Structures are given as C-alpha cells and as structure tokens.
ROMISE-47072 format. One record per residue: z, x, y of N, C-alpha, C, O in turn. Coordinates in Angstrom, 3 decimals, always signed. Atoms other than C-alpha are relative to their C-alpha. Layout:
REM residues N
<<Z; X; Y>; <Z; X; Y>; <Z; X; Y>; <Z; X; Y>>
...
END
This chain:
REM residues 88
<<+0.439; -0.509; -1.245>; <+74.588; +88.121; +76.703>; <-0.633; -1.156; +0.634>; <-1.328; -1.925; -0.030>>
<<+0.659; +1.108; -0.802>; <+73.518; +85.683; +79.482>; <-0.878; +0.639; +1.053>; <-0.645; +1.750; +1.528>>
<<+0.946; -0.598; -1.069>; <+70.715; +86.185; +81.926>; <+0.226; -0.839; +1.331>; <+0.423; -2.048; +1.216>>
<<-0.186; +0.364; -1.411>; <+71.111; +85.490; +85.750>; <-1.115; -0.390; +0.663>; <-1.993; +0.462; +0.524>>
<<+1.016; +0.431; -0.817>; <+68.633; +83.739; +87.898>; <+0.112; +0.883; +1.395>; <+1.070; +0.764; +2.158>>
<<-0.184; -0.556; -1.405>; <+67.913; +86.003; +90.910>; <+0.023; -0.642; +1.211>; <+0.462; -0.124; +2.238>>
<<+0.014; +0.931; -1.005>; <+67.373; +83.092; +93.034>; <+1.026; -0.694; +0.260>; <+1.292; -0.947; +1.434>>
<<-1.209; +1.002; -0.316>; <+70.451; +80.912; +92.510>; <+1.087; +0.395; -0.646>; <+2.157; -0.170; -0.420>>
<<-1.138; -0.686; +0.823>; <+72.584; +82.987; +90.168>; <+0.365; -1.107; -1.134>; <+1.483; -1.149; -1.647>>
<<-0.428; +0.781; +1.439>; <+72.572; +80.417; +87.336>; <-0.067; +0.748; -1.222>; <-0.998; +1.535; -1.396>>
<<-0.174; -0.724; +1.033>; <+73.567; +81.724; +84.223>; <-0.801; -0.886; -1.248>; <-0.548; -2.072; -1.456>>
<<+0.787; +0.303; +1.023>; <+71.040; +81.271; +81.218>; <+0.173; +0.577; -1.366>; <+0.318; +1.799; -1.323>>
<<-0.295; -0.359; +1.153>; <+71.534; +81.742; +77.612>; <-1.192; +1.110; -0.575>; <-0.876; +2.116; -1.210>>
<<+1.119; -1.004; +0.442>; <+67.996; +83.544; +76.883>; <-1.019; +0.409; +0.958>; <-1.216; -0.315; +1.934>>
<<+0.991; -0.514; -0.882>; <+65.281; +85.587; +78.559>; <-1.119; -1.213; +0.202>; <-1.562; -1.544; +1.302>>
<<+0.898; +1.133; -0.299>; <+62.903; +82.663; +77.837>; <+0.273; -1.119; +0.789>; <-0.587; -1.621; +1.513>>
<<-0.370; +0.938; -0.790>; <+64.960; +80.079; +79.299>; <+0.137; +0.428; +1.441>; <-0.057; -0.395; +2.336>>
<<+0.091; -0.325; -1.331>; <+65.353; +82.165; +82.350>; <-1.313; +0.022; +0.755>; <-1.443; -0.345; +1.923>>
<<+1.471; +0.157; -0.303>; <+61.529; +82.536; +82.559>; <-0.321; -1.426; +0.541>; <-0.825; -1.699; +1.631>>
<<+0.377; +1.606; -0.154>; <+61.200; +78.706; +82.330>; <+0.741; -0.523; +1.366>; <+0.216; -1.270; +2.192>>
<<-0.936; +0.446; -1.095>; <+64.040; +78.214; +84.855>; <-0.686; +0.310; +1.420>; <-0.820; -0.462; +2.369>>
<<+0.660; -0.536; -1.411>; <+62.280; +80.459; +87.566>; <-1.288; -0.747; +0.229>; <-1.574; -1.165; +1.351>>
<<+1.258; +0.612; -0.310>; <+58.904; +78.915; +86.997>; <+0.089; -1.465; +0.306>; <-0.808; -1.973; +0.980>>
<<-0.006; +1.432; -0.608>; <+60.107; +75.216; +87.429>; <+0.740; -0.255; +1.104>; <+0.598; -1.326; +1.693>>
<<-1.006; +0.442; -1.039>; <+62.759; +75.484; +90.010>; <-0.404; +1.040; +1.292>; <-0.269; +0.704; +2.468>>
<<+0.155; -0.904; -1.065>; <+61.696; +78.710; +91.941>; <-1.417; +0.550; +0.126>; <-1.525; +1.708; +0.528>>
<<+1.443; -0.539; +0.186>; <+57.786; +79.134; +91.599>; <-0.579; +0.285; +1.388>; <-1.584; +0.984; +1.518>>
<<+0.403; -0.194; -1.276>; <+57.457; +79.056; +95.314>; <+0.537; +1.234; +0.614>; <+0.021; +1.819; +1.567>>
<<-0.719; -1.297; -0.730>; <+59.829; +81.949; +96.013>; <-0.563; +1.156; -0.518>; <-0.510; +2.103; +0.268>>
<<+0.254; -1.152; +0.422>; <+58.415; +84.519; +93.854>; <-0.846; -0.045; -1.516>; <-0.605; -0.785; -2.469>>
<<+0.729; +0.044; +1.398>; <+55.929; +85.328; +91.043>; <+0.215; +1.264; -0.876>; <-0.483; +1.622; -1.824>>
<<-0.504; -1.333; +0.678>; <+57.813; +88.561; +90.022>; <+0.298; -0.328; -1.568>; <+0.535; -1.506; -1.838>>
<<-0.318; +0.127; +1.105>; <+58.433; +88.981; +86.392>; <+1.455; -0.189; -0.195>; <+2.212; +0.078; +0.738>>
<<-1.420; +0.158; +0.177>; <+61.799; +88.168; +84.817>; <+0.454; +1.329; -0.174>; <-0.158; +2.134; -0.876>>
<<-0.561; -1.441; -0.138>; <+63.973; +91.236; +85.454>; <+0.567; +0.208; -1.601>; <+0.938; -0.719; -2.321>>
<<-0.605; -0.173; +1.403>; <+65.123; +92.926; +82.109>; <+1.457; +0.221; +0.155>; <+1.905; +1.336; +0.425>>
<<-1.611; -0.274; -0.238>; <+68.874; +92.464; +82.349>; <+0.561; +0.641; -1.327>; <+1.750; +0.959; -1.302>>
<<-0.728; -0.544; +1.148>; <+69.613; +93.825; +78.984>; <+0.070; +1.590; +0.422>; <+1.043; +2.233; +0.028>>
<<-0.085; -1.628; -0.414>; <+69.046; +97.505; +80.386>; <+0.840; +0.206; +1.416>; <+1.120; +1.317; +1.865>>
<<-0.753; -0.073; -1.180>; <+70.926; +96.771; +83.488>; <+1.512; +0.170; -0.167>; <+2.192; -0.541; -0.908>>
<<-1.560; -0.239; +0.149>; <+74.495; +98.247; +83.972>; <+0.775; -1.289; +0.352>; <+0.456; -1.997; +1.307>>
<<-0.820; +1.234; -0.273>; <+77.104; +95.465; +83.791>; <+0.960; +0.163; +1.320>; <+1.455; +1.250; +1.618>>
<<-0.707; -0.340; -1.144>; <+78.977; +94.793; +86.998>; <+1.128; +0.692; -0.111>; <+1.703; +0.596; -1.195>>
<<-1.334; -0.649; +0.092>; <+82.010; +96.935; +87.772>; <+1.161; -0.833; +0.728>; <+1.079; -1.653; +1.643>>
<<-1.112; +0.847; -0.522>; <+85.345; +95.716; +88.342>; <+0.957; +1.134; +0.920>; <+1.134; +2.307; +0.590>>
<<-0.602; -0.836; -1.112>; <+87.371; +97.134; +91.397>; <+1.675; -0.057; -0.866>; <+2.243; -1.078; -1.251>>
<<-1.426; +0.096; +0.220>; <+90.905; +98.235; +90.204>; <+0.711; +0.511; +1.195>; <+0.236; +1.283; +2.028>>
<<-0.739; -0.479; -1.272>; <+93.662; +98.663; +92.665>; <+1.390; +0.979; -0.775>; <+1.962; +0.636; -1.809>>
<<-0.835; -1.064; +0.568>; <+96.132; +101.677; +91.950>; <+1.016; +0.387; +1.121>; <+0.621; +0.465; +2.284>>
<<-0.782; -0.483; -0.902>; <+99.101; +102.766; +93.676>; <+0.200; +1.440; +0.039>; <+0.026; +2.059; -1.011>>
<<-0.087; -1.352; -0.057>; <+99.767; +106.258; +94.949>; <+1.430; +0.352; -0.453>; <+2.274; -0.506; -0.192>>
<<-1.090; -0.360; +0.380>; <+102.715; +108.108; +93.468>; <+0.804; -0.020; +1.306>; <+0.331; +0.151; +2.429>>
<<-0.865; +0.048; -1.093>; <+105.849; +107.774; +95.514>; <+0.184; +1.350; +0.707>; <+0.225; +2.369; +0.018>>
<<-0.026; -0.967; -0.671>; <+106.171; +110.155; +98.213>; <+1.563; +0.617; -0.044>; <+2.551; -0.101; +0.104>>
<<-1.450; -0.617; +0.187>; <+109.238; +112.710; +97.773>; <+0.581; -0.014; +1.504>; <+0.000; +0.352; +2.526>>
<<-0.843; +0.100; -1.120>; <+112.045; +112.042; +100.250>; <+0.644; +1.469; +0.322>; <+1.016; +1.702; +1.472>>
<<-0.438; -1.558; -0.294>; <+113.229; +115.842; +100.062>; <-1.034; +0.649; -0.161>; <-2.105; +0.110; -0.438>>
<<+0.848; -1.008; +0.418>; <+111.528; +118.994; +99.658>; <-0.484; +0.274; -1.459>; <-1.518; +0.865; -1.768>>
<<+0.046; -0.278; +1.314>; <+111.875; +119.044; +96.095>; <-0.504; -1.341; -0.825>; <-0.278; -2.479; -0.413>>
<<+0.585; +1.260; +0.653>; <+110.175; +116.692; +93.569>; <-0.159; +0.664; -1.699>; <-0.368; +1.865; -1.866>>
<<+0.135; -0.215; +1.214>; <+110.007; +116.663; +89.564>; <-1.338; +0.231; -0.379>; <-2.287; -0.513; -0.131>>
<<+1.530; -0.351; +0.398>; <+107.104; +118.499; +88.069>; <-0.489; -0.802; -1.133>; <-1.668; -0.710; -1.474>>
<<+0.554; +0.856; +1.049>; <+106.899; +116.046; +85.268>; <-0.291; -1.334; +0.293>; <-1.134; -1.913; -0.391>>
<<+0.073; +1.297; -0.282>; <+107.190; +112.753; +86.895>; <-0.190; -0.340; +1.494>; <-0.582; -1.451; +1.851>>
<<+0.167; +0.136; -1.469>; <+107.145; +113.345; +90.776>; <+1.225; -0.584; +0.744>; <+1.251; -0.726; +1.967>>
<<-1.139; +0.673; -0.912>; <+110.575; +111.744; +91.553>; <+0.452; +1.064; +0.953>; <+0.353; +2.262; +0.688>>
<<-0.666; -0.853; -1.021>; <+112.195; +113.188; +94.653>; <+1.249; +0.438; -0.615>; <+1.890; -0.313; -1.351>>
<<-1.212; -0.549; +0.603>; <+115.072; +115.521; +93.747>; <+0.788; +0.685; +1.221>; <+0.127; +1.215; +2.114>>
<<-0.687; -0.996; -0.913>; <+117.781; +117.199; +95.926>; <+0.296; +1.252; -0.769>; <+0.508; +1.209; -1.981>>
<<-0.149; -1.203; +0.707>; <+118.242; +120.776; +95.143>; <+1.168; +0.131; -0.876>; <+2.304; -0.151; -0.494>>
<<-1.047; -0.183; +1.203>; <+120.219; +121.456; +92.057>; <+0.464; -1.395; -0.696>; <+1.409; -1.494; -1.478>>
<<-0.203; +1.423; +0.788>; <+120.101; +117.654; +90.974>; <-0.503; +0.327; -1.471>; <-1.501; +0.994; -1.745>>
<<+0.228; +0.152; +1.386>; <+120.153; +117.299; +87.323>; <+0.745; -1.302; -0.629>; <+1.864; -1.562; -0.187>>
<<+1.531; -0.159; +0.490>; <+118.854; +115.394; +85.279>; <-0.886; -0.823; +1.010>; <-0.375; -1.537; +1.873>>
<<+0.847; +0.708; -0.872>; <+115.862; +113.998; +87.013>; <+0.266; -1.712; +0.005>; <+0.384; -2.237; -1.102>>
<<-0.251; +1.231; -0.082>; <+116.459; +110.335; +88.112>; <-1.218; -0.751; -0.534>; <-1.009; -1.842; -1.066>>
<<+1.234; +0.536; +0.405>; <+112.828; +109.484; +87.253>; <-0.240; +0.007; -1.537>; <-0.531; -1.031; -2.131>>
<<+0.368; -0.118; +1.482>; <+112.340; +110.718; +83.655>; <+1.092; +0.616; -0.930>; <+0.949; +0.627; -2.152>>
<<-1.162; -0.480; +0.710>; <+115.830; +112.390; +82.725>; <-0.393; +1.504; -0.390>; <+0.350; +2.143; -1.134>>
<<+0.331; -1.542; +0.320>; <+114.058; +115.930; +82.472>; <+1.129; +0.811; +0.654>; <+1.891; +0.335; +1.496>>
<<-0.994; -0.959; -0.426>; <+116.227; +118.944; +83.104>; <-1.033; +0.987; +1.081>; <-1.854; +1.733; +0.547>>
<<+0.544; -0.979; -0.730>; <+114.726; +120.870; +86.045>; <+0.570; +1.483; -0.004>; <+1.767; +1.726; -0.153>>
<<-0.637; -1.640; +0.286>; <+115.070; +124.842; +85.911>; <-0.048; +0.399; +1.561>; <-1.031; +0.877; +2.128>>
<<-0.317; -0.540; -1.402>; <+116.636; +125.484; +89.483>; <+0.079; +1.388; +0.127>; <+0.088; +1.873; +1.259>>
<<+0.044; -1.373; -0.183>; <+116.739; +129.077; +88.639>; <-1.311; +0.627; +0.602>; <-1.413; +1.722; +1.155>>
<<+1.525; -0.488; -0.658>; <+113.058; +129.384; +89.700>; <-0.035; -0.276; +1.428>; <-0.946; +0.239; +2.077>>
<<+0.159; +0.234; -1.310>; <+113.797; +128.070; +93.079>; <+0.942; +0.892; +0.850>; <+2.126; +1.102; +0.587>>
<<-0.513; -0.844; -1.035>; <+114.608; +130.268; +95.951>; <+1.077; -0.752; +0.846>; <+1.633; -0.183; +1.785>>
END
C-alpha cells in the first residue's frame, strides 16, 4: 500500500514517511494530522459499456436480443430456435 500526500499527490511507502514529507515540505500549508488512508476506499475505475443493439424489426430474440423477422429461424445472433407459435 502507498500513501499519497494530500498537498502534492506524491506517493510514499509508509505512513511515517508521509508524515515526515508533510512536515518538511508542507508545514506552512496545514498542521492537520496525516489522513488514515488504510480505511479509505480505493479510487473507482470508470468502465465504458455498450448498449445492446436496437432491433431493426418489431421482433427480437429473447435469449440474445438480436433483431428477427417474423418467422425467422434460427436466430442469427445465438442460433436459438424462436417459438413463433406464440406470436400473433
């Protein structure tokens, strides 16, 4: 685990070295105690995802979401066999 200086974002290996760093380089900025970074949540990473493809017809596969024409079998997306007898 590393500790990050709240003033300059320098990464330090120990909590003690962070305290020394702040005392030496940032004593004029703050006399606040060294934050307890062990109990802070790790930064989160933003993930980009894509929305499923929009069906081009009024029908889509219930298993994979691929667009289907009425009566089309097998599904071009997953190879499944749609049950068209349930469609009016």
